[in-house]
NUROLUM-529392 format. One line per 3 residues: number of its first residue (from 0); their letters; for each residue x, y, z of N, C-alpha, C. Coordinates in Angstrom, 3 decimals. Each point is the difference from the previous one (the first is absolute). Layout:
<nodes>
NUM	A	X Y Z X Y Z X Y Z  ...
</nodes>
This chain:
<nodes>
0	MKG	-15.882 25.863 -4.459 -0.086 -0.616 -1.340 0.405 -1.494 0.032  1.059 -0.252 0.775 0.447 -1.387 0.096 -1.086 -0.886 0.640  -0.697 0.580 1.007 -1.058 -0.746 0.656 -1.134 -0.347 -0.969
3	IYR	-0.357 0.944 -0.898 -1.056 -0.273 -0.984 0.461 -1.095 -0.981  1.276 0.067 -0.412 0.533 -1.011 -0.897 -0.044 -1.392 0.642  0.378 -0.094 1.269 -0.041 -1.280 0.684 -1.434 -0.481 0.150
6	FLL	-0.902 0.868 0.308 -1.428 -0.320 0.166 -0.558 -0.600 -1.328  0.293 0.696 -1.080 -0.524 -0.437 -1.295 0.622 -1.354 -0.407  1.284 -0.171 0.274 0.691 -1.216 -0.396 -0.551 -1.196 0.778
9	VSA	-0.222 0.205 1.299 -0.614 -1.069 0.818 -1.408 -0.300 -0.433  -0.766 1.046 -0.313 -1.366 -0.202 -0.477 -0.024 -0.792 -1.311  0.930 0.329 -0.935 0.088 -0.741 -1.214 0.339 -1.450 0.252
12	AAV	0.905 -0.261 0.959 0.328 -1.342 0.371 -1.202 -0.800 0.513  -0.830 0.654 0.813 -1.191 -0.667 0.516 -0.965 -0.324 -1.103  -0.170 0.886 -0.966 -0.891 -0.278 -1.137 0.515 -1.174 -0.805
15	VMA	1.317 -0.008 -0.288 0.597 -1.067 -0.814 -0.183 -1.356 0.713  0.245 -0.011 1.303 -0.092 -1.264 0.735 -1.452 -0.496 0.078  -0.954 0.919 0.209 -1.415 -0.384 0.069 -0.472 -0.551 -1.339
18	VDI	0.399 0.648 -1.097 -0.386 -0.441 -1.353 0.661 -1.368 -0.255  1.226 -0.168 0.422 0.700 -1.260 -0.209 -0.724 -1.140 0.720  -0.404 0.252 1.246 -0.716 -1.060 0.776 -1.333 -0.332 -0.669
21	NTF	-0.762 0.988 -0.380 -1.323 -0.241 -0.530 0.037 -0.467 -1.485  1.090 0.276 -0.696 0.092 -0.407 -1.422 0.762 -1.308 -0.188  1.226 -0.054 0.489 0.816 -1.153 -0.241 -0.098 -1.066 1.107
24	VHT	0.103 0.445 1.280 0.001 -0.956 1.092 -1.314 -0.792 0.050  -1.119 0.709 -0.050 -1.312 -0.681 0.095 -0.265 -0.842 -1.260  0.383 0.516 -1.190 -0.196 -0.735 -1.210 0.719 -1.329 0.002
27	GGL	1.249 0.010 0.433 0.780 -1.228 0.024 -0.166 -0.837 1.240  -0.749 0.516 0.991 -0.111 -0.714 1.270 1.344 -0.081 0.701  0.781 1.073 -0.082 1.363 0.000 0.521 0.088 0.529 1.402
30	LPG	1.147 -0.197 0.594 0.278 0.480 1.361 1.258 0.867 -0.071  -0.117 1.343 0.141 1.190 0.856 0.035 0.761 -0.176 1.260  1.169 0.623 0.092 0.827 -0.145 1.170 -0.420 0.896 1.154
33	GFS	0.630 -0.153 1.117 -0.177 0.858 1.130 -1.368 -0.087 0.658  -0.346 1.029 0.719 -1.261 0.021 0.754 -1.202 0.100 -0.970  0.222 0.515 -1.152 -1.070 0.060 -1.013 -0.446 -1.438 -0.367
36	GIS	1.011 -0.867 -0.204 -0.299 -1.393 -0.284 -0.680 -0.736 1.163  0.466 0.283 1.227 -0.603 -0.623 1.189 -1.438 0.485 0.129  -0.267 1.268 -0.302 -1.397 0.523 0.110 -0.873 -0.730 -0.986
39	LLV	0.483 -0.187 -1.245 -0.808 -0.698 -1.018 -0.162 -1.462 0.384  1.023 -0.614 0.613 -0.115 -1.376 0.437 -1.056 -0.162 1.090  -0.058 0.943 0.949 -1.028 -0.046 1.011 -1.387 0.138 -0.621
42	QDI	-0.096 0.921 -0.966 -1.268 0.152 -0.705 -0.469 -1.262 -0.633  0.927 -0.661 -0.738 -0.350 -1.268 -0.661 -0.391 -1.085 0.960  0.711 -0.087 1.168 -0.353 -1.018 0.988 -1.426 0.194 0.548
45	FKT	-0.320 1.232 0.350 -1.335 0.273 0.569 -1.095 -0.216 -1.060  0.295 0.375 -1.255 -0.991 -0.141 -1.038 -0.208 -1.483 -0.366  1.087 -0.786 -0.102 -0.095 -1.388 -0.450 -0.465 -0.913 1.115
48	YFN	0.484 0.172 1.170 -0.245 -0.963 1.073 -1.104 0.407 0.960  -0.328 1.315 0.032 -1.036 0.448 0.939 -1.128 0.762 -0.706  0.152 0.151 -1.308 -1.008 0.722 -0.811 -0.244 1.396 0.546
51	IKI	1.073 0.639 0.477 -0.072 1.377 0.533 0.880 0.900 -0.865  -0.561 1.040 -0.556 0.757 0.957 -0.797 0.372 1.190 0.868  1.293 0.153 0.209 0.484 1.140 0.800 0.819 0.976 -0.877
54	PYS	-0.078 1.286 0.254 0.750 0.975 -0.807 1.513 -0.177 0.186  0.679 0.447 -1.011 1.484 -0.111 -0.026 0.662 1.000 0.992  -0.494 1.220 0.017 0.732 1.072 0.723 0.149 -0.217 1.491
57	PIY	-1.044 -0.449 0.763 0.233 -0.177 1.417 1.119 -1.006 0.371  0.067 -1.066 -0.762 1.038 -1.017 0.234 1.365 0.624 -0.300  0.096 0.661 -1.154 1.239 0.604 -0.466 0.510 1.055 1.008
60	WGL	-0.923 0.826 0.488 0.392 1.018 0.940 0.398 -0.603 1.358  -0.746 -0.971 0.432 0.286 -0.631 1.305 1.366 -0.664 0.058  0.390 -0.632 -1.118 1.301 -0.675 -0.032 1.161 1.019 0.042
63	NVV	-0.253 1.194 -0.448 1.065 1.009 -0.107 0.178 0.865 1.244  -0.841 -0.153 0.994 0.086 0.869 1.165 1.373 -0.085 0.714  0.397 -1.213 0.327 1.263 -0.161 0.730 1.231 0.403 -0.816
66	PAA	0.185 -0.460 -1.266 1.147 0.476 -0.787 0.004 1.512 -0.200  -1.182 0.636 -0.164 -0.052 1.455 -0.156 0.458 0.684 1.261  -0.389 -0.533 1.162 0.408 0.631 1.281 1.535 -0.121 0.192
69	ICF	0.578 -1.133 -0.403 1.470 -0.173 0.094 0.706 0.979 -0.886  -0.487 0.147 -1.245 0.664 0.915 -0.920 -0.183 1.444 0.444  -1.154 0.332 0.568 -0.213 1.365 0.487 1.036 0.361 1.087
72	KYV	0.347 -0.930 0.788 0.912 0.255 1.118 1.453 -0.094 -0.475  0.357 -0.971 -0.839 1.409 -0.237 -0.296 0.475 0.444 -1.373  -0.876 0.194 -0.970 0.406 0.347 -1.367 -0.261 1.427 -0.346
75	GKK	-1.226 0.489 0.133 -0.302 1.378 -0.300 -1.488 0.298 0.072  -0.355 1.155 0.510 -1.404 0.303 0.201 -0.721 0.336 -1.308  0.612 0.899 -0.802 -0.636 0.289 -1.284 -0.031 -1.223 -0.927
78	FTL	1.078 -0.752 0.027 0.056 -1.235 -0.759 -1.190 -0.900 0.345  -0.276 -0.156 1.283 -1.068 -0.855 0.451 -1.382 0.575 -0.350  -0.164 1.306 0.130 -1.297 0.639 -0.269 -0.337 -0.115 -1.475
81	YSI	0.947 0.239 -0.875 -0.259 -0.190 -1.408 -0.338 -1.477 -0.316  0.688 -0.903 0.702 -0.298 -1.420 -0.199 -1.415 -0.317 0.471  -0.408 0.587 1.094 -1.372 -0.233 0.487 -1.033 0.497 -1.006
84	WML	0.284 1.162 -0.623 -0.886 0.490 -1.053 -0.093 -0.997 -1.129  1.108 -0.619 -0.358 0.014 -1.037 -1.041 -0.904 -1.136 0.404  0.134 -0.457 1.238 -0.808 -1.095 0.492 -1.485 0.283 -0.028
87	VLC	-0.326 1.201 0.472 -1.405 0.396 0.105 -0.644 0.101 -1.390  0.687 0.754 -0.894 -0.557 0.212 -1.343 -0.062 -1.305 -0.796  1.074 -0.820 0.053 -0.015 -1.265 -0.714 -1.087 -0.926 0.484
90	GVL	-0.181 -0.066 1.305 -1.046 -0.837 0.560 -1.399 0.420 -0.467  -0.267 1.319 0.060 -1.290 0.491 -0.437 -0.220 -0.218 -1.459  0.976 0.295 -0.820 -0.132 -0.164 -1.454 -0.173 -1.476 -0.413
93	TDL	0.672 -0.871 0.716 -0.105 -1.432 -0.338 -1.413 -0.502 0.253  -0.663 0.529 1.051 -1.388 -0.369 0.274 -1.008 0.664 -0.912  0.366 1.149 -0.620 -0.961 0.810 -0.734 0.108 -0.079 -1.532
96	IPG	1.213 0.052 -0.531 0.115 0.126 -1.457 -0.178 -1.356 -0.660  -0.598 -0.077 -1.221 -0.168 -1.224 -0.698 1.321 -0.414 -0.715  0.115 -1.274 -0.279 1.140 -0.496 -0.721 -0.187 0.128 -1.489
99	LHV	1.110 -0.031 -0.741 -0.062 0.051 -1.504 0.293 -1.390 -0.532  -0.641 -0.369 -1.080 0.284 -1.265 -0.651 1.061 0.244 -1.052  1.205 -0.516 0.217 1.123 0.163 -0.873 0.308 -1.292 -0.773
102	TDD	0.123 -1.087 0.735 0.322 -1.322 -0.620 -0.445 -1.108 0.893  -0.302 -1.138 -0.590 -0.325 -1.193 0.791 1.195 -0.950 0.127  1.091 0.348 -0.676 1.213 -0.821 0.099 0.652 0.200 1.341
105	ILL	0.030 -1.065 0.778 0.438 0.135 1.388 1.511 0.291 0.105  0.780 -0.479 -1.015 1.444 0.300 0.016 0.238 1.494 -0.218  -0.706 0.561 -1.001 0.127 1.435 -0.252 -0.484 0.790 1.205
108	TSV	-1.069 -0.456 0.608 -0.534 0.650 1.205 1.039 0.000 1.106  0.685 -1.123 0.152 0.993 -0.121 1.094 1.195 0.936 -0.218  0.501 0.009 -1.240 1.186 0.815 -0.326 -0.283 1.470 0.081
111	FGG	-1.080 0.458 -0.711 -0.223 1.421 -0.065 -0.657 0.499 1.270  -0.702 -0.843 0.740 -0.499 0.366 1.317 1.125 0.225 0.955  1.022 -0.883 -0.034 1.170 0.144 0.820 0.794 1.256 -0.288
114	ILN	0.093 0.321 -1.315 0.724 1.179 -0.428 -0.728 1.261 0.552  -1.317 0.053 -0.133 -0.757 1.129 0.512 0.141 0.132 1.492  0.000 -1.157 0.691 0.158 0.043 1.469 1.354 0.590 0.369
117	GVS	1.065 -0.471 -0.705 1.325 0.554 0.265 0.124 1.483 -0.300  -0.649 0.481 -1.054 0.003 1.396 -0.320 -0.695 0.797 1.086  -1.127 -0.510 0.515 -0.729 0.667 1.076 0.888 0.170 1.234
120	VCL	0.680 -1.061 0.392 0.867 0.053 1.195 1.165 0.993 -0.249  0.544 -0.023 -1.183 1.125 0.909 -0.350 -0.483 1.467 0.094  -1.178 0.284 -0.502 -0.536 1.376 0.100 -0.051 0.454 1.462
123	CLF	-0.441 -0.892 0.873 -0.031 0.322 1.428 1.401 0.301 0.526  0.943 -0.846 -0.344 1.336 0.123 0.503 0.663 1.270 -0.533  -0.225 0.353 -1.252 0.535 1.241 -0.533 -0.593 1.210 0.707
126	AGA	-1.209 -0.136 0.493 -0.679 1.069 0.706 0.457 0.066 1.461  0.864 -0.880 0.439 0.369 -0.064 1.405 -1.077 -0.582 0.851  -0.655 -1.070 -0.518 -1.078 -0.671 0.736 0.089 -1.476 -0.380
129	TSG	-0.999 -0.739 0.447 -0.049 -1.426 -0.322 -1.430 -0.431 -0.140  -0.202 -1.183 -0.614 -1.364 -0.513 -0.164 -0.471 -0.780 1.242  0.800 0.001 1.058 -0.412 -0.590 1.271 0.439 -1.477 0.114
132	GTD	-0.411 -0.604 1.118 0.205 -1.398 0.211 1.476 -0.415 0.064  0.332 -1.011 -0.818 1.410 -0.454 -0.023 0.925 1.055 -0.523  -0.519 0.971 -0.761 0.874 1.093 -0.483 0.403 0.894 1.226
135	FIS	-0.885 0.191 0.954 0.346 0.673 1.239 1.202 -0.726 0.673  -0.134 -1.305 0.048 1.023 -0.840 0.678 1.312 0.083 -0.773  -0.097 -0.083 -1.314 1.178 0.072 -0.863 0.750 1.310 0.138
138	IFV	-0.754 1.084 -0.008 0.646 1.336 0.145 0.606 0.153 1.372  -0.671 -0.494 1.070 0.553 0.078 1.342 1.306 -0.722 0.083  0.060 -1.230 -0.536 1.245 -0.793 0.065 1.081 0.672 -0.858
141	SEK	-0.367 0.513 -1.145 1.011 0.630 -0.921 0.568 1.267 0.661  -0.844 0.760 0.711 0.468 1.183 0.681 1.018 -0.377 1.114  -0.247 -1.105 0.660 0.847 -0.433 1.102 1.277 -0.664 -0.477
144	TGK	-0.048 -0.753 -1.104 1.128 -0.766 -0.436 0.675 0.505 -1.275  -0.744 0.831 -0.782 0.525 0.474 -1.290 -0.101 -1.021 -1.092  -0.737 -1.087 0.252 -0.094 -1.087 -1.018 -1.461 -0.119 -0.465
147	TIW	-0.142 -0.357 -1.260 -1.357 -0.253 -0.531 -0.404 -1.444 0.300  -1.271 -0.230 0.400 -0.451 -1.374 0.329 -1.194 -0.373 -0.862  -0.130 0.597 -1.204 -1.152 -0.322 -0.854 -0.081 -1.486 -0.291
150	NYI	1.177 -0.646 -0.236 -0.022 -1.411 -0.305 -0.445 -0.869 1.160  0.320 0.454 1.226 -0.443 -0.726 1.167 -1.536 0.165 0.192  -0.504 1.156 -0.359 -1.440 0.200 0.013 -0.687 -0.932 -0.956
153	LIW	0.634 -0.227 -1.156 -0.531 -0.946 -1.002 -0.090 -1.388 0.587  1.000 -0.419 0.774 0.001 -1.324 0.620 -1.207 -0.087 0.963  -0.246 1.017 0.800 -1.142 0.008 0.914 -1.272 -0.080 -0.797
156	DCF	-0.100 0.737 -1.055 -1.212 -0.016 -0.849 -0.253 -1.422 -0.578  1.096 -0.693 -0.342 -0.168 -1.337 -0.543 -0.556 -0.966 1.125  0.385 0.244 1.231 -0.522 -0.783 1.117 -1.532 0.193 0.098
159	VLV	-0.433 1.279 -0.101 -1.428 0.266 -0.001 -0.697 -0.683 -1.155  0.717 -0.043 -1.123 -0.600 -0.641 -1.206 -0.167 -1.500 0.185  0.856 -0.597 0.818 -0.217 -1.410 0.271 -1.332 -0.259 0.658
162	IFG	-0.339 0.828 0.961 -1.327 -0.074 0.673 -1.121 0.242 -1.037  0.217 1.001 -0.862 -0.973 0.343 -1.025 -0.180 -1.206 -0.957  1.073 -0.663 -0.370 -0.080 -1.164 -0.875 -0.696 -1.165 0.600
165	ILF	0.234 -0.243 1.292 -0.674 -1.113 0.690 -1.518 0.250 0.043  -0.378 1.241 0.220 -1.415 0.293 0.174 -0.766 0.206 -1.317  0.669 0.558 -1.009 -0.714 0.379 -1.194 0.572 -0.511 -1.302
168	GWN	0.983 -0.866 0.072 0.526 -0.603 -1.229 1.372 0.501 -0.390  0.834 -0.916 -0.485 1.394 0.363 -0.249 0.193 0.828 -1.256  -0.908 -0.108 -0.973 0.138 0.821 -1.200 -0.019 1.484 0.315
171	RAL	-0.973 0.400 0.800 -0.068 1.433 0.383 1.235 0.399 0.811  0.466 -0.870 0.864 1.164 0.301 0.831 1.281 0.157 -0.869  0.164 -0.895 -0.964 1.228 0.037 -0.826 -0.023 1.234 -0.920
174	YSI	-1.155 0.317 -0.528 -0.070 1.249 -0.781 0.195 1.249 0.850  -0.387 -0.106 1.257 0.232 1.108 0.921 1.486 0.215 0.268  0.784 -1.087 -0.011 1.433 0.105 0.156 0.591 0.800 -1.150
177	IFQ	-0.479 -0.251 -1.213 0.436 0.763 -1.186 -0.322 1.476 0.195  -1.224 0.267 0.472 -0.432 1.380 0.301 0.985 0.654 0.965  0.306 -0.639 1.108 0.822 0.576 1.003 1.484 0.105 -0.434
180	FAS	0.444 -0.949 -0.797 1.382 0.061 -0.542 0.130 1.216 -0.917  -0.960 0.191 -0.883 0.013 1.176 -0.886 0.025 1.299 0.763  -0.811 0.034 1.059 -0.059 1.193 0.854 1.342 0.290 0.660
183	TQI	0.633 -1.105 0.517 1.270 0.142 0.718 1.100 0.496 -0.927  -0.010 -0.537 -1.235 1.050 0.420 -0.977 -0.143 1.464 -0.391  -1.242 0.480 -0.105 -0.210 1.431 -0.280 0.596 0.816 1.123
186	LNT	-0.224 -0.433 1.248 0.532 0.731 1.180 1.515 0.016 -0.044  0.614 -1.129 -0.201 1.455 -0.103 -0.012 0.631 0.787 -1.131  -0.723 0.138 -1.133 0.521 0.695 -1.170 -0.161 1.513 0.124
189	IYR	-1.180 0.430 0.452 -0.306 1.436 -0.018 0.397 0.714 1.263  -0.244 -0.621 1.167 0.286 0.690 1.277 1.332 -0.503 0.537  0.984 0.919 0.038 1.347 -0.383 0.372 0.595 0.745 1.129
192	RYQ	-0.868 0.518 0.873 0.456 0.846 1.112 1.067 -0.732 0.869  -0.155 -1.263 0.240 0.897 -0.702 0.908 1.135 -0.752 -0.713  0.066 0.184 -1.319 1.145 -0.563 -0.757 1.109 1.028 0.026
195	KYT	1.254 -0.483 0.011 1.144 0.901 0.091 1.028 -0.286 -1.070  0.761 0.982 -0.388 1.081 -0.180 -0.965 1.316 0.542 0.556  1.095 -0.637 -0.398 1.327 0.446 0.344 0.612 0.697 -1.206
198	LFI	0.524 1.179 0.233 0.676 0.772 -1.037 1.502 0.012 0.195  0.751 -0.306 -1.061 1.440 0.202 -0.001 0.263 1.060 -1.063  0.543 1.137 0.420 0.186 1.120 -0.893 1.466 0.365 -0.061
201	VTN	0.589 -0.089 -1.184 1.405 0.396 -0.214 -0.030 1.386 -0.576  0.631 0.980 0.702 -0.143 1.412 -0.415 1.170 0.830 0.440  0.183 1.142 -0.694 0.985 0.984 0.430 -0.663 1.145 0.761
204	KAD	-1.330 -0.063 0.198 -0.707 1.050 0.702 -0.715 -0.611 1.222  0.777 -0.602 0.811 -0.553 -0.768 1.155 -0.737 0.948 0.987  0.560 1.130 0.312 -0.631 0.890 0.956 -1.402 0.464 -0.431
207	EII	-0.104 0.381 -1.238 -1.320 0.455 -0.535 -1.007 -1.115 0.038  0.425 -1.220 -0.395 -0.928 -1.130 -0.026 -0.390 -0.427 1.416  0.938 0.032 0.924 -0.313 -0.339 1.402 -1.087 0.951 0.541
210	ALI	0.192 1.301 -0.267 -0.966 0.979 0.429 -1.369 -0.228 -0.641  0.003 -0.400 -1.276 -1.248 -0.286 -0.703 -0.728 -1.174 0.640  0.728 -1.074 0.289 -0.607 -1.193 0.588 -0.537 0.332 1.379
213	RNR	0.729 0.753 0.771 -0.441 0.356 1.353 -1.302 0.814 -0.035  -0.068 0.930 -0.928 -1.191 0.857 -0.121 -1.214 -0.766 -0.540  0.240 -0.974 -0.874 -1.131 -0.711 -0.622 -0.551 -1.126 0.867
216	VNH	0.865 -0.767 0.672 -0.468 -1.186 0.681 0.191 0.092 1.494  0.599 1.120 0.480 0.103 0.268 1.424 0.921 -0.966 0.716  0.929 -0.582 -0.671 1.068 -0.739 0.662 1.265 0.098 -0.854
219	TCT	1.110 -0.363 0.537 1.253 0.228 -0.722 0.507 -1.322 -0.611  1.282 -0.076 -0.278 0.529 -1.161 -0.749 1.435 -0.254 0.452  0.634 -0.950 -0.652 1.370 -0.368 0.320 0.911 0.314 -1.194
222	IME	1.190 0.525 0.297 0.934 0.369 -1.073 1.175 -0.992 0.025  0.318 -0.508 -1.172 1.134 -0.928 -0.172 0.967 0.591 -1.024  1.272 -0.263 0.207 1.006 0.467 -0.947 0.168 -1.061 -1.116
225	GKG	0.158 0.487 -1.226 0.175 -0.916 -1.108 1.016 0.568 -0.973  0.376 -0.798 -0.991 0.937 0.374 -1.013 -0.488 -0.491 -1.335  -0.009 0.847 -1.005 -0.437 -0.389 -1.303 0.894 -1.075 -0.641
228	GYT	-0.608 -1.107 -0.443 0.813 -1.092 -0.565 0.681 0.388 -1.316  -0.607 0.916 -0.745 0.599 0.392 -1.288 0.903 1.205 0.126  -0.474 1.050 0.686 0.772 1.245 0.131 0.976 -0.029 1.194
231	GDD	-0.310 -0.772 1.012 0.804 0.014 1.221 -0.286 1.173 0.889  -1.009 0.831 -0.372 -0.348 1.189 0.817 -0.777 -0.435 1.264  0.160 0.814 1.039 -0.741 -0.234 1.237 -1.518 0.314 -0.204
234	RKI	-0.835 -0.794 0.590 -1.436 0.186 -0.087 -0.614 -0.182 1.390  -1.139 0.694 0.201 -0.799 -0.224 1.153 -1.136 -0.970 -0.355  -0.280 -0.949 0.864 -1.108 -0.923 -0.218 -1.009 0.195 1.161
237	IYA	-1.186 0.404 -0.358 -1.040 0.253 1.008 -0.910 -1.225 0.096  -0.169 -0.464 1.229 -0.864 -1.169 0.251 -1.198 0.504 0.783  -1.239 -0.229 -0.537 -1.186 0.477 0.682 -1.155 -0.982 -0.239
240	VIS	-0.862 -0.142 1.007 -1.211 -0.839 -0.091 -1.177 0.940 0.053  -0.913 -0.161 -0.959 -1.157 0.909 -0.097 -1.303 -0.833 -0.216  -1.120 0.603 0.253 -1.270 -0.656 -0.346 -0.206 -0.013 -1.464
243	STD	-0.649 -1.053 -0.472 -0.156 -0.135 -1.441 -0.842 1.150 -0.594  -0.860 0.610 0.833 -0.828 1.095 -0.468 0.868 1.284 -0.287  1.178 0.071 0.608 0.916 1.131 -0.255 0.981 -0.257 -1.117
246	EFK	0.098 -1.226 -0.443 1.112 -0.387 -0.912 0.009 0.774 -1.291  -1.099 0.062 -0.704 -0.048 0.577 -1.347 0.378 1.488 0.008  -0.679 0.788 0.846 0.232 1.427 0.062 1.399 0.314 0.532
249	LVQ	0.478 -0.774 0.960 1.315 0.233 0.568 1.071 -0.229 -1.033  -0.082 -1.072 -0.749 1.011 -0.282 -1.033 -0.025 1.109 -1.060  -1.198 0.480 -0.381 -0.049 1.123 -0.925 0.710 1.229 0.524
252	SIK	-0.215 0.280 1.290 0.611 1.175 0.597 1.500 -0.151 0.093  0.485 -1.171 0.253 1.450 -0.265 0.067 0.653 0.254 -1.365  -0.668 -0.472 -1.033 0.536 0.192 -1.374 -0.012 1.492 -0.380
255	EVD	-0.927 0.770 0.555 0.026 1.438 -0.226 1.190 0.669 0.678  0.347 -0.473 1.216 1.129 0.576 0.734 1.296 -0.461 -0.653  0.094 -1.247 -0.377 1.198 -0.565 -0.633 -0.369 -0.892 -1.176
258	PDA	-0.052 0.547 -1.217 -0.393 -0.787 -1.157 0.920 -1.189 -0.246  1.251 0.071 0.499 1.002 -1.090 -0.216 -0.013 -1.026 1.100  -0.894 0.146 1.000 -0.059 -0.947 1.096 -0.368 -1.413 -0.526
261	FIN	0.627 -1.014 0.620 -0.279 -1.389 -0.312 -0.860 -0.533 1.144  -1.221 -0.416 -0.305 -0.953 -0.384 1.069 -0.436 -1.453 -0.208  0.201 -0.789 1.030 -0.459 -1.389 -0.014 -1.098 -0.180 1.054
264	TIE	-1.189 -0.400 -0.453 -1.141 -0.178 0.902 -0.277 -1.504 0.174  -0.080 -0.405 1.295 -0.168 -1.415 0.335 -1.200 -0.128 0.951  -0.877 -0.944 -0.271 -1.107 -0.245 0.924 0.513 -0.579 1.292
267	TKF	-0.430 0.577 1.113 0.435 -0.432 1.341 -1.000 -0.960 0.532  0.484 -1.219 0.300 -0.878 -1.058 0.510 -0.173 0.052 1.533  1.068 0.409 0.694 -0.089 0.040 1.468 0.797 1.182 0.502
270	LKG	-0.540 0.668 0.996 0.654 1.162 0.575 -0.140 -0.013 1.497  1.091 0.153 0.732 0.034 0.059 1.440 0.737 1.215 0.452  -0.617 0.860 0.764 0.642 1.193 0.478 -0.898 1.230 -0.131
273	NFF	0.499 1.148 0.321 -0.808 1.215 -0.032 -0.293 0.396 -1.441  -1.278 0.191 -0.290 -0.421 0.422 -1.343 -1.202 0.881 0.146  0.096 1.241 -0.462 -1.102 0.943 0.159 -1.078 -0.293 -1.015
276	MKK	-1.261 -0.087 0.456 -1.148 -0.114 -0.915 -1.115 0.893 0.534  -0.555 0.804 -0.864 -1.083 0.863 0.406 -1.141 -0.786 0.557  -0.481 0.367 1.182 -1.074 -0.705 0.665 -1.338 0.386 -0.580
279	ND	-0.966 -0.942 0.096 -1.411 0.332 -0.300 -0.535 0.992 1.026  -0.765 0.965 -0.482 -0.470 1.052 0.960 -1.253 -0.407 0.734
</nodes>
C-alpha cells in the first residue's frame, strides 16, 4: 500500500512539474533551477543559434545519469528508483502535453510558476524521492551532513542564470531568479526533514516521557536537575533534540503523558554529534 502511495505521489509531482514547464516557464521565457533549467537552456541555445529543435527529455535524462548512480549507491535504492520514474514521466509529459494559457503577466508567471515548481519538488520529497538533478545532489549532501543546502543550490542556479542572461537577455534572467526564489521558499517552508528542534521539558514524569521520546524518535535525551522558582520543589528537566517533522506529534504526546509539563521548543541552527535520522530506503 505504501508503495502505491509513493508511486501516485511521484506521478502527481511529474504531472505538476510538466504542466508548470509548459504553462508558466515557456509562457514567461523563464529558466527553472537545477538540471531542468540546464536542459531548457541547452534547448534554447540549439534552437536560437543553430536552428535545431531537440526534445527536452533526452537532455534531462542524460544530465541525471551520474547523480542517480551516486544516490543509488549511497542514499537508497527505492529512493533512486522512484526518482528515476519521476524523471522519465516528467520528461515524456513535458514533450507531449500542451501548455495552458493562464496569464501574460510575466511577474505573475514567475511567482506562481515558482510556487508550482516548489510544490512539485515537495511532493517528490514527501514520497521519499526527488525530482532529480541538483535535488539528487542536495539529498546526498543532506544525508551525509544532516544539513539542508537548498539555498546553496539557489546560488548555483543564479550562476546558470548569468549565462542565460548573457545569451538571451537580462529581463528573462531576472524574472527567472524570482521564479527560483519562490520555489526555494516553498521548499524551505514545507519540507523540513533536515531542520531540527531542541526541547526543554520540565516535568514530574520524567521516566514516562523519556520512554516516549525513545520510542518515537529512536534516540534518548539528557536529564538535568532543577528547582521550581516559585514552589522550591525539585523538578526534572529533559533536554532532547528532534527532527522538526516529529515536533508537533511528540509535543502532543508529551502533554497527554503529563498535562502539567512545561515545554520550551527552540529551533536548532547547528548540531554536532550522534543524531539518529531514518534513512531513505
